[in-house]
Structure formats: structure tokens, C-alpha cells
C-alpha positions in Angstrom: 30.7 89.5 57.3 31.7 85.9 56.6 35.2 85.2 55.4 35.6 84.2 51.7 37.2 80.8 51.6 37.0 79.9 47.9 36.9 82.0 44.7 36.7 80.2 41.4 37.0 82.5 38.3 36.7 81.6 34.6 37.4 77.9 35.1 37.5 76.0 31.8 38.3 72.3 31.6 39.3 70.7 28.3 40.1 67.0 27.8 43.0 66.1 25.6 42.7 62.3 25.7 40.8 62.1 22.4 41.8 63.0 18.8 39.7 66.2 19.2 39.9 68.2 22.4 36.6 68.3 24.3 35.6 71.2 26.6 33.4 70.0 29.5 33.3 73.2 31.7 33.1 76.8 30.4 33.7 80.0 32.3 32.7 78.6 35.7 32.6 81.1 38.6 31.9 80.4 42.2 32.4 82.0 45.6 32.0 80.1 48.9 32.1 81.8 52.3 32.7 80.5 55.7 29.6 78.7 57.0 27.8 78.9 53.7 26.0 76.0 51.8 25.9 76.4 48.1 24.2 73.9 45.7 25.4 72.9 42.3 22.7 71.3 40.2 22.2 69.9 36.7 21.6 66.7 34.8 24.2 64.1 34.3 27.0 65.4 32.0 26.3 69.0 32.9 29.8 69.5 34.2 28.9 69.9 37.9 31.0 66.9 39.2 33.9 67.9 36.9 33.9 71.4 38.4 33.8 69.9 41.9 36.7 67.5 41.2 38.8 70.4 39.9 38.1 72.4 43.1 39.1 69.4 45.2 42.4 69.1 43.2 41.4 65.5 42.1 41.6 66.0 38.3 44.8 64.8 36.5 47.2 67.5 35.5 47.9 65.4 32.4 45.4 64.6 29.6 43.5 67.8 30.2 43.9 71.6 30.2 42.5 73.7 33.0 42.3 77.5 32.6 41.2 80.1 35.2 41.7 80.4 38.9 40.7 78.3 41.9 41.7 80.4 44.9 41.5 78.8 48.3 42.4 81.4 50.9 44.6 83.1 48.2 46.3 79.9 47.0 45.6 78.9 43.4 44.9 75.2 43.5 45.4 75.0 39.7 49.0 76.1 39.7 50.3 75.6 43.3 53.0 73.0 44.0 51.8 69.4 44.5 53.1 69.5 48.1 50.9 72.5 48.9 47.9 70.9 47.3 48.4 67.7 49.3 48.4 69.7 52.6 45.1 71.2 51.6 43.4 68.1 50.4 41.7 66.2 53.2 42.9 68.8 55.7 41.2 72.1 54.6 39.0 70.6 51.9 37.2 67.3 52.5 35.2 65.4 49.9 32.5 62.8 50.0 31.3 60.9 46.9 28.2 59.3 45.5 28.9 55.7 46.2 30.9 55.0 49.4 31.4 51.3 48.5 33.7 52.3 45.6 35.5 55.0 47.8 36.1 52.8 50.8 38.8 50.1 50.7 37.0 46.7 51.0 40.0 45.1 52.8 40.6 47.8 55.4 38.6 48.2 58.6 36.5 51.3 59.0 38.6 52.7 61.8 41.8 52.5 59.7 40.1 54.4 56.9 38.6 57.1 59.1 42.0 57.7 60.7 43.8 58.0 57.3 43.6 61.9 57.1 45.0 62.1 60.6 48.0 59.9 59.6 48.7 62.1 56.6 48.2 65.5 58.2 48.9 65.2 61.9 51.5 63.7 64.3 48.9 62.3 66.7 49.7 59.0 68.5 47.8 55.8 67.7 45.7 56.2 70.9 44.9 59.8 70.0 43.8 58.9 66.5 41.6 56.1 67.9 39.9 58.5 70.3 39.3 61.0 67.5 38.0 58.4 65.2 35.5 57.0 67.8 34.4 60.5 68.6 33.9 61.3 64.9 31.9 58.1 64.2 29.7 59.0 67.1 29.4 62.6 65.9 27.9 61.3 62.5 25.3 59.5 64.6 26.6 55.9 64.1 25.4 53.6 66.9 28.1 51.7 68.8 31.1 53.4 67.2 33.6 51.0 68.8 31.9 48.1 67.0 31.8 50.1 63.6 35.5 51.0 64.0 36.4 47.3 63.8 34.1 46.4 60.9 34.7 46.2 57.2 32.7 48.2 54.6 30.6 45.2 53.4 29.3 44.7 56.9 27.6 48.1 56.9 24.4 49.4 55.2 24.6 52.0 52.5 23.6 54.8 54.9 26.1 53.7 57.5 28.9 53.7 54.8 28.0 57.2 53.8 28.2 58.4 57.4 31.6 56.7 57.6 32.7 58.7 54.5 31.4 61.9 56.1 33.4 61.1 59.3 36.6 60.5 57.3 36.1 63.8 55.4 35.4 65.7 58.6 38.0 64.3 61.0 40.5 67.0 60.3 37.8 69.6 60.6 38.1 71.0 57.0 36.9 74.5 56.2 35.2 73.3 53.1 33.3 70.0 52.5 32.5 69.0 48.9 29.6 66.6 48.8 29.3 65.1 45.3 25.8 63.4 45.0 26.2 62.0 48.5 22.6 60.7 48.7 21.9 59.4 45.2 22.5 55.7 46.1 20.3 55.9 49.2 16.6 55.5 49.8 14.4 58.5 50.6 14.4 58.1 54.3 18.2 57.8 54.6 18.6 60.7 52.1 16.7 62.9 54.5 18.9 61.8 57.4 22.1 62.6 55.6 20.8 66.0 54.6 20.0 66.7 58.2 23.4 65.5 59.3 25.1 67.9 56.8 22.9 70.8 58.0 24.0 70.0 61.6 27.7 69.8 60.7 27.4 73.2 58.9 25.6 74.7 61.9 27.8 73.4 64.6 31.2 73.4 63.0 30.7 76.4 60.5 31.9 74.2 57.7 31.2 75.6 54.3 29.6 73.0 52.0 29.4 72.7 48.2 26.5 70.3 47.6 26.4 68.7 44.1 23.1 67.1 43.1 20.6 66.6 40.3 17.9 66.6 42.9 16.5 70.1 43.4 14.2 69.1 46.2 17.3 68.2 48.4 19.1 71.4 47.3 16.1 73.5 48.4 16.2 71.9 51.9 19.9 72.4 52.4 21.3 75.3 50.3 21.1 79.0 50.7 22.4 79.7 47.2 22.3 77.5 44.0 24.1 77.4 40.7 22.4 75.6 37.8 24.6 74.0 35.2 23.8 72.8 31.6 26.2 71.5 29.0 29.2 72.8 30.9 27.8 76.3 31.5 26.3 78.0 34.6 22.9 79.1 33.1 21.4 80.5 36.3 22.5 81.3 39.9 21.1 83.1 42.9 19.3 82.6 46.2 17.7 79.2 46.3 14.2 80.3 47.2 14.2 83.1 44.6 15.2 80.7 41.9 12.4 78.3 42.9 9.8 81.0 43.0 11.0 82.9 39.9 13.3 80.8 37.6 14.6 82.8 34.7 15.7 79.9 32.5 13.5 77.4 30.8 16.0 74.7 31.8 15.6 75.6 35.5 11.8 75.5 35.1 12.0 72.0 33.7 14.3 70.8 36.6 11.8 72.3 39.1 8.8 70.8 37.3 10.5 67.4 37.4 10.5 67.3 41.2 8.0 64.6 42.3 4.9 65.9 44.0 3.2 64.0 46.7 -0.6 64.1 46.5 -3.1 62.6 48.9 -6.5 61.2 48.1 -9.2 63.1 49.8 -11.1 61.2 52.5 -14.4 59.9 51.3 
């Protein structure tokens, strides 16, 4: 049986930066096992990205109240010391975001940014970091990784920047990769390539992936299980194919119905 890496129980997230507190996530539960890919889907504002940010330890500990447990290999990420959380972030749990241009530093070269987790979490020499960075850039299928290493983000296409983000997230070989809408800003062809890359990373490195998206067609191609969120609640969860074939909630039916269908004209 696969080892359980992550167990989230009764996660509630409440903002306190307004006059009236606002709850954005209610009673969120999730388990993620080694080598598993789980999808988290829902429309904008459903709470899926907020849940993912909480798991990644990227939500402020001020201006909001978080209740429940986020256990990573037995460590509660909601209550552990900051020093413990920092050791896990980027090392055991990697994150890639929707728009890499806002995540990458525009004045730093790609190589410097891909190596950053190694500078934080390892004692590798400059030469060792360089070799690992080049190897990782090649591993995410970037042509001429030595050239990419010396380029700036604005010199790359959107798809290339997203591959750089995946390389940076994976360079410490994390046990969990959180992918928050990683294909939204890309065209359909590049989306498919990124999905195939994530599948290969999962297959070859046994990395567990939490894939957040509003696009159920991508989730169906990538994820074994799926959780459907609406207005901060998980309204349905289960095996991806079972939910597609027999959705129990009207909201899930509407999400499935909204998937564009390709039709071909019959030959005359």
C-alpha cells in the first residue's frame, strides 16, 4: 500500500481583514498518498486555491484564522514552528502557480531562480548547483538548457516559463507537488504538453500531485481522484471516472456539461 503523505482534516479558513469576518473554506478534508494525483476543481472563488495555499503554508498567520489539521508526515503545518515549515516548503512540498511571469523575478536569470531551493535547503557547491539546474531544465524538456539557464524570464515563451517553474519546484525532489492552475494562461497545445510532463514526473519520480483547476477535461486526463468545490465546501469527491460517468451533484453535472465538445462535419 502507498504511504500517506498528507492528511487534511476539517480545515476552515476565515479572513479577519474586514469589519465582518468572512469564511472562505469550510470543513475541507483531503488525503494524498505517495505517487497519487488528486484533482481539486471548481469555479473561481470556490475556495480551491485558498485550500492549496494553506497546505503549502503560504497563507499569512495574521489577518486570518485557520482551524483544523494539515498533517504532512505527522507534522501539523498549521501549528508547527516557522523554522520547521520553512524546511518543508520547497524541499518536501513544491508549488507551481498559474502565471509564471508573476512568480519569476524579472531581473534574475533563469538559472539563479531554478537553483534557489538548493541554496536554501542544501550545502551544494556552486558547480553542483549548476549541474543539477542544467539537468532539471533538460528533464522538463527545455531545449538547450545551458542557453535557457542564462536567459531572463521575458526572453522565454509562456510554456517555457511554466517548465522553468516546474523545474524550480522539482529540483529538491519534493514528495508533493501542488500545481495551482498551471495551464490556465497557456494555449491548448501547450496545456497538453504540460499535463503530459506532470504525468511523466509522477510516473518516474513517484511525486504526489495536487492539481487545482477549473478545467475538468484536464483533470480527467491527469487525476485518479477528484474533489469538487463550491462556495468553500467540498460538494463531491471520488474516483475521477466514476464522477464523470455518474455525478451525484447538479453542480458537478453543470461543470461536466460545460466541457467543450469537438464535433466534426460529416464528409459530403
